[in-house]
Residue frames relative to the residue before (quaternion, step in Angstrom):
aa qw qx qy qz dx dy dz
M 1.0000 0.0000 0.0000 0.0000 0.00 0.00 0.00
A 0.4890 -0.6698 0.4740 0.2960 3.56 -0.90 0.93
E 0.5063 -0.6460 0.4798 0.3102 3.55 -1.08 0.75
S 0.5039 -0.6605 0.4668 0.3031 3.57 -0.97 0.86
R 0.4278 -0.6868 0.5305 0.2528 3.54 -1.10 0.77
I 0.3691 -0.7588 0.5030 0.1872 3.54 -0.76 1.09
I 0.1330 -0.7442 0.6503 0.0747 3.54 -1.00 0.95
A 0.2288 -0.7571 0.6000 0.1202 3.58 -0.64 1.15
I 0.1243 -0.8311 0.5420 0.0110 3.55 -0.52 1.21
V 0.2809 -0.7449 0.5867 0.1484 3.55 -0.55 1.21
G 0.8273 0.1534 -0.1288 0.5249 3.57 -0.95 0.86
A 0.1721 0.8416 -0.4981 0.1182 3.57 1.04 0.74
T 0.6821 0.4437 -0.3025 0.4964 3.61 1.18 -0.30
G 0.5854 0.5771 -0.3671 0.4353 3.59 1.30 0.11
A 0.7803 -0.3718 0.2435 0.4399 3.54 -1.34 -0.17
Q 0.7480 0.3919 -0.2322 0.4828 3.58 0.62 -1.11
G 0.7112 0.4615 -0.2653 0.4591 3.57 0.74 -1.07
G 0.6341 0.5398 -0.3311 0.4438 3.56 1.05 -0.75
G 0.6360 0.5276 -0.3231 0.4612 3.56 1.05 -0.77
L 0.6551 0.4987 -0.3045 0.4790 3.57 1.01 -0.82
A 0.6471 0.5295 -0.3286 0.4391 3.60 0.86 -0.92
R 0.6982 0.4674 -0.2806 0.4640 3.57 0.84 -0.93
A 0.6127 0.5482 -0.3524 0.4471 3.58 1.05 -0.71
I 0.6736 0.4740 -0.2964 0.4834 3.59 0.94 -0.85
L 0.6801 0.5067 -0.3013 0.4358 3.58 0.86 -0.94
R 0.6815 0.4774 -0.2923 0.4713 3.59 1.10 -0.62
N 0.8003 0.3284 -0.1383 0.4822 3.55 1.04 -0.77
G 0.3058 -0.7950 0.4813 0.2071 3.58 1.13 -0.51
A 0.3196 0.7836 -0.5132 0.1427 3.56 -0.17 -1.37
G 0.7599 -0.4277 0.2086 0.4429 3.55 0.93 0.94
F 0.6458 0.4972 -0.3300 0.4763 3.60 1.26 0.12
A 0.1627 -0.7449 0.6361 0.1184 3.53 -1.28 0.47
V 0.4024 -0.7315 0.5104 0.2060 3.56 -1.13 0.70
R 0.0575 -0.7153 0.6947 0.0493 3.50 -1.07 0.93
A 0.1669 -0.8292 0.5313 0.0481 3.56 -0.23 1.30
L 0.1912 -0.7861 0.5821 0.0815 3.56 -0.63 1.19
T 0.1650 0.7731 -0.5961 0.1406 3.56 -0.83 1.01
R 0.5047 -0.6455 0.4735 0.3232 3.56 -1.12 0.57
D 0.7747 0.2454 -0.1278 0.5687 3.58 1.15 -0.60
T 0.2016 -0.8214 0.5259 0.0900 3.55 -0.13 1.28
T 0.6580 0.5116 -0.3121 0.4559 3.60 1.25 -0.19
S 0.4462 0.7046 -0.4577 0.3080 3.60 1.24 -0.05
I 0.6609 -0.5111 0.3662 0.4098 3.56 -1.24 0.42
R 0.6828 0.4884 -0.2993 0.4536 3.58 0.87 -0.91
A 0.6295 0.5220 -0.3381 0.4659 3.58 1.03 -0.72
R 0.6657 0.4903 -0.3093 0.4699 3.59 0.93 -0.83
E 0.6095 0.5478 -0.3511 0.4530 3.59 1.06 -0.68
L 0.6619 0.4932 -0.3078 0.4732 3.58 0.95 -0.86
A 0.6271 0.5268 -0.3374 0.4641 3.58 1.01 -0.78
D 0.6526 0.5206 -0.3119 0.4537 3.59 0.95 -0.83
L 0.6744 0.4858 -0.2841 0.4780 3.57 1.17 -0.63
G 0.6637 -0.5341 0.2931 0.4339 3.57 1.29 -0.12
A 0.4793 0.6698 -0.4456 0.3508 3.59 1.23 0.15
E 0.3884 -0.6273 0.6121 0.2845 3.50 -1.33 0.46
V 0.1102 -0.8150 0.5683 0.0249 3.59 -0.46 1.19
I 0.0434 0.8071 -0.5853 0.0645 3.55 -0.69 1.10
G 0.5005 -0.6530 0.4866 0.2937 3.53 -1.18 0.63
A 0.1969 0.7583 -0.6016 0.1562 3.54 -0.86 0.99
D 0.1415 -0.7723 0.6176 0.0458 3.53 -1.20 0.67
I 0.3940 -0.7498 0.4750 0.2389 3.59 -0.64 1.05
D 0.5799 0.5228 -0.3900 0.4881 3.59 1.29 0.09
D 0.6988 0.4188 -0.2370 0.5293 3.59 1.32 -0.14
P 0.3036 -0.8004 0.4842 0.1811 3.63 -0.04 1.24
A 0.6280 0.5447 -0.3527 0.4295 3.61 0.98 -0.74
S 0.6593 0.4956 -0.3193 0.4666 3.58 0.99 -0.74
L 0.6149 0.5286 -0.3479 0.4707 3.59 1.13 -0.56
D 0.6086 0.5437 -0.3550 0.4561 3.60 1.01 -0.71
R 0.6685 0.4851 -0.3038 0.4749 3.58 0.91 -0.87
A 0.6843 0.5111 -0.2878 0.4332 3.56 0.95 -0.89
F 0.7247 0.4343 -0.2421 0.4771 3.60 1.02 -0.76
A 0.4976 0.6862 -0.4273 0.3145 3.60 1.19 -0.42
G 0.8461 0.1670 -0.1407 0.4862 3.56 -0.86 1.01
A 0.5332 0.6332 -0.4106 0.3824 3.59 1.24 0.00
Y 0.4915 -0.6231 0.5242 0.3090 3.53 -1.31 0.42
G 0.8156 -0.0553 0.0928 0.5685 3.55 0.88 -0.98
A 0.2144 -0.7672 0.5904 0.1296 3.53 -1.34 0.03
Y 0.2603 -0.6997 0.6396 0.1831 3.50 -1.29 0.57
C 0.1075 -0.8257 0.5537 -0.0020 3.56 -0.54 1.22
V 0.1243 0.7752 -0.6021 0.1449 3.55 -0.76 1.09
T 0.2559 -0.7501 0.5878 0.1625 3.57 -1.18 0.57
F 0.3725 -0.7458 0.5303 0.1544 3.55 -1.29 0.42
Y 0.1156 -0.8683 0.4793 0.0543 3.54 0.71 1.16
W 0.7127 0.4902 -0.2826 0.4146 3.60 0.80 -0.98
E 0.5292 0.6111 -0.4100 0.4223 3.57 1.28 -0.05
H 0.8325 0.1685 -0.0430 0.5260 3.59 1.00 -0.81
L 0.2973 -0.8025 0.4706 0.2150 3.62 1.29 -0.31
S 0.5499 0.5980 -0.3992 0.4250 3.58 1.11 0.67
P 0.2908 -0.7675 0.5413 0.1827 3.61 -0.41 1.14
D 0.6089 0.5507 -0.3633 0.4404 3.60 1.05 -0.64
R 0.6505 0.4961 -0.3149 0.4812 3.58 0.99 -0.77
E 0.6308 0.5349 -0.3299 0.4551 3.57 1.03 -0.79
I 0.6425 0.5111 -0.3172 0.4747 3.59 0.99 -0.81
A 0.6505 0.5088 -0.3186 0.4653 3.59 0.96 -0.83
Q 0.6474 0.5162 -0.3206 0.4601 3.58 0.99 -0.78
A 0.6442 0.5105 -0.3216 0.4700 3.58 0.97 -0.82
R 0.6366 0.5232 -0.3267 0.4630 3.57 0.97 -0.84
A 0.6600 0.5120 -0.3080 0.4554 3.59 0.96 -0.87
M 0.6605 0.4997 -0.3168 0.4623 3.61 0.94 -0.81
A 0.6505 0.5078 -0.3198 0.4655 3.58 0.95 -0.84
A 0.6593 0.5075 -0.3137 0.4576 3.60 0.94 -0.85
A 0.6556 0.5026 -0.3119 0.4693 3.58 0.98 -0.83
A 0.6351 0.5248 -0.3244 0.4648 3.58 1.03 -0.78
R 0.6405 0.5242 -0.3180 0.4625 3.56 1.05 -0.78
R 0.6695 0.4918 -0.3020 0.4677 3.59 0.93 -0.88
A 0.7010 0.4624 -0.2634 0.4748 3.59 1.05 -0.76
R 0.3177 -0.7763 0.4821 0.2532 3.59 1.31 -0.20
L 0.1066 0.8152 -0.5563 0.1205 3.55 0.88 0.97
Q 0.4357 -0.7300 0.4786 0.2194 3.55 -1.11 0.74
H 0.8034 0.0117 -0.0111 0.5953 3.62 1.19 -0.37
L 0.0418 -0.7772 0.6279 -0.0023 3.54 -0.88 1.04
I 0.1540 -0.7027 0.6744 0.1667 3.48 -1.36 0.38
W 0.1299 -0.7717 0.6207 0.0487 3.56 -0.85 1.05
S 0.2822 -0.7673 0.5584 0.1410 3.57 -0.61 1.19
T 0.0918 0.8420 -0.5062 0.1625 3.55 -0.28 1.29
F 0.2597 -0.7235 0.6108 0.1898 3.54 -1.39 -0.10
E 0.6461 -0.4681 0.4190 0.4335 3.52 -1.36 -0.03
D 0.3675 -0.6344 0.6170 0.2858 3.52 -1.28 0.45
T 0.3185 -0.8079 0.4618 0.1804 3.58 -0.16 1.30
R 0.5495 0.6283 -0.3952 0.3835 3.59 1.20 -0.35
T 0.5157 0.6130 -0.4150 0.4313 3.57 1.29 -0.20
W 0.7419 0.3705 -0.1923 0.5248 3.57 1.10 -0.76
V 0.7847 0.1688 -0.0687 0.5924 3.58 1.07 -0.76
P 0.2312 -0.8030 0.5321 0.1365 3.63 0.02 1.22
L 0.6788 -0.5249 0.3303 0.3931 3.54 -1.19 0.50
D 0.7072 0.4351 -0.2740 0.4853 3.61 1.06 -0.60
D 0.4811 0.6491 -0.4418 0.3897 3.60 1.26 0.18
S 0.3236 -0.8011 0.4800 0.1524 3.58 -0.56 1.18
R 0.4189 0.7205 -0.4761 0.2806 3.61 1.19 0.02
M 0.7804 0.0099 -0.0319 0.6244 3.56 1.16 -0.52
P 0.5709 -0.6322 0.3938 0.3454 3.58 -1.03 0.71
T 0.4315 -0.6422 0.5644 0.2880 3.53 -1.26 0.56
L 0.2002 -0.8001 0.5614 0.0681 3.57 -0.90 1.00
M 0.8486 0.1162 -0.1138 0.5035 3.55 -1.11 0.77
G 0.6837 -0.5401 0.2737 0.4074 3.56 1.16 0.61
R 0.8503 0.0995 -0.0122 0.5167 3.61 1.04 -0.61
Y 0.6888 0.4323 -0.2907 0.5042 3.59 1.18 0.39
K 0.3297 -0.6769 0.6083 0.2512 3.53 -1.32 0.33
V 0.7580 -0.0011 0.0080 0.6522 3.59 0.90 -0.97
P 0.3172 -0.8238 0.4216 0.2071 3.59 0.19 1.25
H 0.7197 0.4439 -0.2916 0.4473 3.62 0.81 -0.87
F 0.5996 0.4864 -0.3625 0.5220 3.60 1.28 -0.16
D 0.7199 0.4956 -0.2715 0.4030 3.54 0.65 -1.17
A 0.6367 0.5314 -0.3384 0.4447 3.60 0.98 -0.80
K 0.6629 0.4878 -0.3113 0.4750 3.59 0.93 -0.84
G 0.6583 0.5074 -0.3151 0.4581 3.57 0.91 -0.88
E 0.6372 0.5202 -0.3239 0.4674 3.57 1.02 -0.79
A 0.6891 0.4971 -0.2753 0.4497 3.57 1.03 -0.81
D 0.4303 0.7062 -0.4689 0.3102 3.63 1.19 -0.20
S 0.6326 0.5746 -0.3365 0.3955 3.57 0.98 -0.83
F 0.5871 0.5887 -0.3777 0.4077 3.61 1.11 -0.55
F 0.7326 0.4301 -0.2168 0.4809 3.57 1.13 -0.70
A 0.4424 0.7701 -0.4121 0.2035 3.56 1.28 -0.38
D 0.7353 0.4053 -0.2440 0.4853 3.62 1.02 -0.67
L 0.5847 0.5777 -0.3541 0.4462 3.58 1.32 0.16
P 0.5541 -0.5852 0.4584 0.3746 3.62 -1.22 0.27
V 0.2004 0.8353 -0.4634 0.2176 3.53 0.51 1.28
T 0.1847 -0.6938 0.6768 0.1626 3.49 -1.37 0.49
F 0.2685 -0.7520 0.5815 0.1553 3.58 -0.78 1.05
L 0.1164 -0.8148 0.5679 0.0113 3.56 -0.64 1.16
R 0.1283 -0.7881 0.6000 0.0498 3.56 -0.56 1.19
T 0.2342 -0.8026 0.5396 0.0993 3.53 -0.58 1.19
S 0.4108 -0.6961 0.5394 0.2361 3.57 -1.35 -0.06
F 0.7340 -0.3805 0.3261 0.4583 3.53 -1.38 0.00
Y 0.3682 -0.7170 0.5472 0.2256 3.58 -0.79 1.03
W 0.3934 -0.6749 0.5628 0.2701 3.59 -0.87 0.83
D 0.5584 0.6133 -0.3739 0.4150 3.57 1.23 -0.47
N 0.5077 0.6380 -0.4242 0.3940 3.61 1.24 -0.26
L 0.5786 0.5794 -0.3770 0.4328 3.58 1.17 -0.46
I 0.6708 0.4707 -0.2823 0.4988 3.57 1.25 -0.44
Y 0.8385 0.3234 -0.1043 0.4261 3.53 0.64 -1.22
F 0.7814 0.3680 -0.1799 0.4709 3.60 1.01 -0.65
G 0.5654 -0.6473 0.3742 0.3483 3.56 1.17 0.45
M 0.4777 0.6888 -0.4251 0.3415 3.58 1.17 0.48
G 0.4748 0.6914 -0.4301 0.3339 3.57 1.26 0.06
P 0.7287 -0.4174 0.2972 0.4543 3.59 -1.28 0.05
K 0.1843 -0.7728 0.6019 0.0809 3.55 -1.10 0.85
P 0.5253 -0.6428 0.4485 0.3312 3.62 -1.05 0.66
R 0.2715 -0.7382 0.5955 0.1638 3.56 -1.07 0.81
E 0.7068 -0.4678 0.3190 0.4242 3.55 -1.27 0.21
D 0.6925 0.4687 -0.2851 0.4684 3.60 1.09 -0.63
G 0.6227 -0.5800 0.3296 0.4089 3.57 1.28 0.20
R 0.5863 0.5574 -0.3863 0.4431 3.58 1.19 -0.27
L 0.4536 -0.6546 0.5290 0.2931 3.52 -1.32 0.24
A 0.1272 -0.7935 0.5924 0.0571 3.56 -1.13 0.66
L 0.2190 -0.7257 0.6410 0.1205 3.49 -1.15 0.84
A 0.0782 -0.8418 0.5339 -0.0143 3.57 -0.38 1.26
F 0.1545 0.7568 -0.6196 0.1396 3.55 -0.71 1.17
P 0.3915 -0.7032 0.5317 0.2637 3.62 -1.08 0.59
L 0.3112 0.7861 -0.4659 0.2610 3.54 0.62 1.19
G 0.3558 -0.7062 0.5267 0.3118 3.58 1.17 -0.31
D 0.7124 -0.3900 0.3107 0.4938 3.57 -0.89 -0.93
K 0.4186 0.7299 -0.4489 0.3007 3.59 1.25 0.29
K 0.4735 -0.6781 0.4914 0.2729 3.53 -1.25 0.48
L 0.2639 -0.7612 0.5833 0.1030 3.50 -1.14 0.86
P 0.3290 -0.7199 0.5697 0.2213 3.62 -0.64 1.01
G 0.0211 0.8072 -0.5873 0.0551 3.56 -0.82 1.01
I 0.0587 -0.7973 0.6007 0.0031 3.54 -1.25 0.42
A 0.4932 -0.5946 0.5339 0.3438 3.56 -1.25 0.48
A 0.5527 -0.6490 0.3987 0.3383 3.60 -0.80 0.97
E 0.6677 0.5098 -0.3230 0.4358 3.59 0.88 -0.83
D 0.6219 0.5569 -0.3492 0.4256 3.60 1.13 -0.54
I 0.5240 0.6022 -0.4259 0.4259 3.59 1.19 -0.31
G 0.6770 0.4883 -0.2865 0.4702 3.56 0.91 -0.93
K 0.6468 0.5145 -0.3223 0.4616 3.57 1.03 -0.75
C 0.6269 0.5060 -0.3330 0.4900 3.59 1.08 -0.66
A 0.6266 0.5303 -0.3371 0.4610 3.58 1.01 -0.76
Y 0.6125 0.5337 -0.3413 0.4727 3.58 1.05 -0.74
G 0.6368 0.5266 -0.3225 0.4617 3.59 1.00 -0.79
I 0.6286 0.5233 -0.3288 0.4720 3.59 1.09 -0.70
F 0.6710 0.4861 -0.3091 0.4669 3.60 0.87 -0.90
R 0.6309 0.5465 -0.3421 0.4314 3.60 1.01 -0.72
R 0.6782 0.4684 -0.2922 0.4850 3.57 1.15 -0.56
Q 0.3809 -0.7821 0.4279 0.2453 3.50 1.41 0.24
R 0.8616 -0.1930 0.1111 0.4561 3.57 -0.93 -0.85
S 0.4764 0.7074 -0.4341 0.2902 3.61 1.21 -0.13
L 0.7425 0.3808 -0.2184 0.5059 3.60 1.16 -0.48
I 0.3932 0.7019 -0.4966 0.3257 3.58 1.23 0.26
G 0.7851 0.2851 -0.2448 0.4923 3.54 -0.97 0.94
K 0.5981 0.5688 -0.3510 0.4421 3.57 1.30 -0.07
T 0.2414 -0.7011 0.6432 0.1908 3.53 -1.32 0.45
L 0.0469 -0.8229 0.5644 -0.0455 3.55 -0.53 1.24
G 0.1605 -0.7653 0.6152 0.1005 3.56 -1.04 0.80
I 0.1362 -0.8100 0.5686 0.0457 3.57 -0.98 0.85
A 0.0881 0.7660 -0.6335 0.0643 3.54 -1.22 0.63
G 0.4411 -0.6747 0.5234 0.2761 3.54 -1.23 0.52
E 0.7624 -0.1216 0.0880 0.6295 3.56 1.16 -0.70
H 0.2916 -0.6749 0.6362 0.2337 3.53 -1.41 0.29
L 0.0740 0.8235 -0.5516 0.1099 3.58 -0.41 1.22
S 0.4342 -0.6533 0.5534 0.2799 3.54 -1.15 0.68
G 0.6626 -0.4812 0.3800 0.4302 3.55 -1.27 0.22
G 0.6403 0.5304 -0.3184 0.4554 3.57 1.03 -0.78
Q 0.6598 0.4965 -0.3066 0.4734 3.58 0.99 -0.79
M 0.6315 0.5126 -0.3351 0.4756 3.59 1.04 -0.71
A 0.6499 0.5128 -0.3172 0.4626 3.59 0.97 -0.84
A 0.6418 0.5159 -0.3279 0.4631 3.61 0.98 -0.78
A 0.6514 0.5029 -0.3164 0.4719 3.59 0.98 -0.80
L 0.6421 0.5102 -0.3191 0.4749 3.58 1.01 -0.77
T 0.6041 0.5509 -0.3504 0.4570 3.59 1.04 -0.73
R 0.6714 0.4936 -0.2938 0.4683 3.58 0.88 -0.93
A 0.7126 0.4784 -0.2659 0.4389 3.57 0.86 -0.96
L 0.7562 0.4067 -0.2074 0.4687 3.57 0.90 -0.96
G 0.3709 -0.7360 0.4887 0.2863 3.58 1.17 -0.44
R 0.6552 0.4062 -0.3145 0.5538 3.56 1.24 0.52
E 0.5376 -0.6382 0.4344 0.3392 3.54 -1.00 0.75
V 0.0636 -0.7657 0.6399 0.0114 3.53 -0.95 0.97
A 0.1783 -0.7868 0.5855 0.0803 3.56 -0.68 1.11
Y 0.3602 -0.6956 0.5693 0.2495 3.56 -1.15 0.58
E 0.1050 -0.7824 0.6128 0.0362 3.56 -0.89 0.98
D 0.2518 -0.7502 0.5951 0.1402 3.56 -0.62 1.14
V 0.1305 -0.7983 0.5874 0.0251 3.56 -0.73 1.12
D 0.4983 -0.6186 0.5055 0.3368 3.57 -1.02 0.72
P 0.5553 -0.6413 0.4020 0.3447 3.63 -0.84 0.87
D 0.6558 0.5051 -0.3348 0.4502 3.59 0.95 -0.75
Q 0.6173 0.5204 -0.3393 0.4827 3.57 1.07 -0.70
Y 0.6415 0.5286 -0.3180 0.4560 3.57 0.96 -0.88
R 0.6540 0.5339 -0.3110 0.4365 3.57 0.99 -0.85
H 0.7309 0.4058 -0.2244 0.5008 3.58 1.20 -0.43
F 0.3052 0.7690 -0.5059 0.2439 3.59 1.13 0.57
G 0.4503 -0.7557 0.3989 0.2590 3.59 1.26 -0.20
V 0.5801 0.5295 -0.4207 0.4541 3.59 1.02 0.68
P 0.6493 -0.5439 0.3405 0.4082 3.62 -1.09 0.60
G 0.8347 0.2346 -0.1812 0.4641 3.53 -1.03 0.87
I 0.4931 0.7137 -0.4138 0.2764 3.59 1.23 -0.20
P 0.5919 0.5425 -0.4131 0.4298 3.70 0.94 -0.50
E 0.6516 0.5088 -0.3095 0.4698 3.57 1.01 -0.81
M 0.6534 0.5028 -0.3224 0.4651 3.59 0.96 -0.83
G 0.6159 0.5418 -0.3454 0.4560 3.58 1.05 -0.69
N 0.6534 0.4962 -0.3043 0.4841 3.56 0.98 -0.85
M 0.6348 0.5459 -0.3310 0.4354 3.57 0.98 -0.85
F 0.6901 0.4627 -0.2882 0.4760 3.58 0.82 -0.96
Q 0.6316 0.5277 -0.3442 0.4517 3.58 1.00 -0.74
F 0.6244 0.5260 -0.3403 0.4665 3.59 1.00 -0.77
K 0.6758 0.4876 -0.2987 0.4651 3.58 0.86 -0.93
R 0.6517 0.5099 -0.3094 0.4686 3.59 1.07 -0.72
D 0.7407 0.4493 -0.2442 0.4356 3.54 0.72 -1.10
F 0.7763 0.2652 -0.1442 0.5534 3.58 1.14 -0.58
E 0.0960 0.8530 -0.5039 0.0964 3.54 1.11 0.80
P 0.6422 0.5301 -0.3728 0.4094 3.68 0.76 -0.80
H 0.6728 0.4575 -0.2989 0.4987 3.59 0.92 -0.84
Y 0.7005 0.5131 -0.3018 0.3935 3.56 0.65 -1.13
C 0.6911 0.4540 -0.2756 0.4903 3.59 0.97 -0.80
S 0.6711 0.5455 -0.3218 0.3854 3.57 0.84 -0.94
V 0.7168 0.4295 -0.2660 0.4807 3.60 1.04 -0.64
R 0.6612 0.4201 -0.3099 0.5387 3.60 1.28 0.14
D 0.0834 -0.8648 0.4940 -0.0335 3.48 0.33 1.41
V 0.3493 -0.7592 0.5121 0.1983 3.59 -0.44 1.21
R 0.6484 0.5245 -0.3356 0.4381 3.60 0.90 -0.85
F 0.6818 0.4632 -0.3009 0.4797 3.60 0.89 -0.85
S 0.5932 0.5595 -0.3630 0.4508 3.58 1.08 -0.67
R 0.6690 0.4795 -0.2951 0.4852 3.59 1.01 -0.81
H 0.5838 0.5541 -0.3681 0.4655 3.57 1.15 -0.51
L 0.6685 0.4751 -0.2899 0.4932 3.57 1.03 -0.79
N 0.8008 0.1212 0.0011 0.5865 3.56 1.01 -0.91
P 0.2464 -0.8160 0.5039 0.1401 3.61 0.01 1.23
D 0.6757 0.4795 -0.2906 0.4786 3.60 1.21 -0.41
L 0.2475 0.8071 -0.5046 0.1809 3.59 1.25 0.29
Q 0.3345 -0.7689 0.5176 0.1705 3.56 -0.81 1.06
T 0.3586 -0.6500 0.6180 0.2590 3.52 -1.26 0.55
F 0.6633 -0.4822 0.3654 0.4404 3.57 -1.25 0.17
D 0.6313 0.5345 -0.3387 0.4485 3.61 0.97 -0.77
I 0.6659 0.4847 -0.3094 0.4754 3.58 0.92 -0.86
W 0.6427 0.5137 -0.3314 0.4619 3.58 0.95 -0.82
L 0.6553 0.5117 -0.3152 0.4576 3.58 0.94 -0.84
A 0.6275 0.5432 -0.3464 0.4372 3.60 0.94 -0.80
R 0.7186 0.4369 -0.2389 0.4855 3.56 1.09 -0.73
N 0.8140 0.3042 -0.1041 0.4839 3.59 1.09 -0.65
K 0.3934 0.7565 -0.4708 0.2262 3.62 1.19 -0.08
H 0.6440 0.5406 -0.3228 0.4346 3.59 1.06 -0.72
R 0.6631 0.5096 -0.3000 0.4590 3.59 1.24 -0.35
I 0.5624 0.5959 -0.3917 0.4186 3.61 1.25 -0.22
P 0.3449 -0.7647 0.4988 0.2180 3.63 -0.49 1.10
I 0.0196 -0.7755 0.6303 -0.0289 3.55 -0.78 1.09
K 0.1734 -0.8093 0.5557 0.0788 3.57 -0.53 1.15
């Protein structure tokens, strides 16, 4: 029997990497999981080990640990964790370190989880949205897009993801109570559609990319479970929660001043998705995403499985 090809998965205990690790462990198809994590004793790390993963300690801020983690692997899933530290410069350094380690290890296939560099559409001197941190419009997009060049000479597939529906659970983006007792979903999207996806489906789509081996190397692929307007999301939430949820379109500048950490960046992000909807949606092909992952969830299916986890005060 041929030896399984090792996929080194950065952030294997997180949302994207965890989805990929579990997809491989459940289906196999000639791949084996090397799960990279800073804490090999965590509950999620032990769960992956119990499922058959090789769990090793690695830190994307530590190039030497990446060399050890990538050694002997066939491929790697590379992702950064911007919301942990809110530093685009650190994110760029981490991407550079992963690309360099992949080059030294002579990996045969990488997936780099990335986004558009919004400065291509909204230059820094463009007053439509404020410049943040001196050199970014949407830092967690722009840093990843800027880092694409580090991977350009490698056997890489660039994977552009979409809005996590899981943000309704973890990032306080779910429906909020209004004064009249109804719930409201507030986004600065106007009537535009927002590509969204279940976080675990990102990993399953990545598994579909690895299964196609070298045919998708050099490609930039966008994935989404559905493209939905704010009104359509609110209607789905109404059905799932059994309570009326209204969609409230918020001006991006008003949204940027909600007074919570990271909100100016989120305001810019939503404005970019709104103002450049034709591009943003067109490169996130739901049909192709389902081709990669036949179990791709719709928003209704995701809600049926997760509605009890959405905090409603």
